[in-house]
Every structure is written in C-alpha cells, then in structure tokens.
C-alpha positions in Angstrom: 37.6 -54.8 -90.9 35.7 -52.9 -88.2 36.8 -54.2 -84.7 34.4 -52.1 -82.9 34.7 -52.7 -79.1 36.6 -56.2 -79.7 39.8 -53.9 -79.0 40.3 -50.4 -78.3 43.7 -49.6 -79.7 45.5 -50.8 -83.0 48.7 -51.3 -81.2 47.0 -53.7 -78.8 46.5 -56.1 -81.9 50.2 -56.0 -83.0 51.4 -56.3 -79.4 48.7 -58.8 -78.3 48.4 -56.5 -75.3 45.0 -56.5 -73.7 43.8 -53.9 -71.2 44.3 -54.5 -67.6 42.4 -57.5 -66.1 40.1 -55.1 -64.0 39.0 -53.4 -67.2 38.3 -56.5 -69.1 36.5 -57.8 -65.9 34.4 -54.9 -65.8 33.5 -55.5 -69.6 32.4 -59.1 -68.9 34.4 -62.1 -69.8 38.2 -61.6 -69.6 38.9 -65.0 -71.3 36.6 -64.2 -74.3 38.3 -60.8 -74.7 41.7 -62.2 -74.8 40.8 -65.0 -77.1 39.2 -62.4 -79.4 42.4 -60.3 -79.2 44.5 -63.2 -80.2 42.3 -64.0 -83.1 42.5 -60.4 -84.4 46.5 -60.6 -84.0 46.4 -63.9 -86.0 44.2 -62.3 -88.4 46.3 -59.3 -89.0 49.7 -61.1 -89.0 48.5 -63.7 -91.6 46.7 -61.4 -94.0 49.0 -58.6 -94.9 46.3 -56.7 -97.0 43.7 -56.7 -94.1 43.2 -53.5 -92.4 41.5 -53.8 -88.7 39.9 -50.5 -87.5 39.2 -50.5 -83.9 36.4 -47.9 -83.4 38.1 -46.1 -80.3 41.5 -45.7 -82.0 42.2 -42.3 -83.6 45.8 -43.2 -84.7 44.3 -46.4 -86.5 41.5 -44.2 -88.2 44.3 -41.9 -89.5 46.0 -44.7 -91.0 42.9 -46.1 -92.4 42.0 -42.7 -94.1 45.6 -42.3 -95.2 45.5 -46.1 -96.7 42.0 -45.5 -98.4 43.5 -42.4 -100.0 46.1 -44.3 -101.8 
C-alpha cells in the first residue's frame, strides 16, 4: 500500500512516532495526521502480509524492492 504523504518514514509506522508537532501543524491538521498514523500502525500490525510504502522513505523503498524480488 502506498502511504504517500500520510507518513514519511516506515519506522514511524512501527514506532507510532509522528514528526514533531510543529511539523504536523505546518502540514495542516495535527490530530488528523496522528489518527492516520495510528490507523496505518494498526493495519501493519494486524496484517502481516501488508507492505506499507511511505513515498519519502528510501529504506522502505529498498525493503519493498527486496520483498518484491522474492
């Protein structure tokens, strides 16, 4: 699943760690951002086969490519 700008780093999903509040405030709605992050975290936790690809995360893109090759 392409997460686009819903989250920037893959580790943010597993750690449920949003960017600093100032950053999310600049993006618009901090509460909505955090809610989306929680939903992505729950989806990842509950669906072992689900691969979530944040569009700004090189490490996730590499893992996705490695996963796709298998």
